[in-house]
N, C-alpha and C positions, 0 to 999 in steps of 0.2 A: 282661937282668936286670930283672923285678918289683920293684917295690918294694909289694910284699902280704905283709899282715901276719897270721902265724898264731900261735894260740893250740897251746902245749904242756904233754903232763903226760909228764913221768918216771917209770914206777914198775922200783923197785928188783926185777927179776926172784928175787934172792935171799928177798924175805918174801913170794915170791908162789910158791916152786916149794921144796917138800920134798926135800931134800935128803937123805939117808940113812938118818934114824929117817921115822918116820908122822908125821905134826902134820896132826890134818884142820882147826888155824886156816889153816894155809898151802893147802893143798888147797881151802878154803873161799872162801879171800882169788882164787885162782886162778880158782875157779871164775865168783866174783864179776867177774873185771876181764876174765874170754872174756865172758861174756853182755852186757855193759857191750857191747865193743865190739862184739859179736855186733849186737845193737839199734839203738847206732848207726850200723854200715851197712847196715842196713835200711827206714832214718824217711829221707824225703825230706818238709822241711815250713817253711816258711819262720818260724817262732814256735822250731823246734828246728836248736840249734850244728850244722852239717855234719860228719864226719868228712872229714878228706883221707885221711888215712896214717897206717899202723901201721908200725912198722919196730922190731923185736925184734933183740937180740945175745943174745949170754947170759950178760950182767950186767943190763939193761935192756930194757924198752921203751917207747919213744917214740911215744906217741898223737898225732897231730897233727890242729887241730882250727881249724874256721874263726874269726879272731878276732873279736869283736864291744864296738866303743868304746862306754861306757859307766859307769854302774852295776854291780855286786859285786850278787850274787842278797842278798848279807847287808844290801848296803846297801838295798836296797830291801824287804824287808822290818823292816829297821830303824823306819825313816819312816814307813812304812804302819804297823806299830804304835806308835808316838809319835804320826802323824795321827788313829788312834782312843780313843787317851785323852782 
């Protein structure tokens, strides 16, 4: 067993899939998530988080990505904004 760490994004499929009634917002959300996953599958660059695997069941979609230790994007942006002022 390895001690690798991964980042996990869990998506609730009921919010992505239109069930029963027509829902343009749900259709748009599903298309955006599908597009994001496809882009991540194609990208291979040292400055971009790597997609490891996508697992989908009836209820959830699990997007497993490379884990990068350090500051969050929000923290970096906030820090840069403070130093610019």
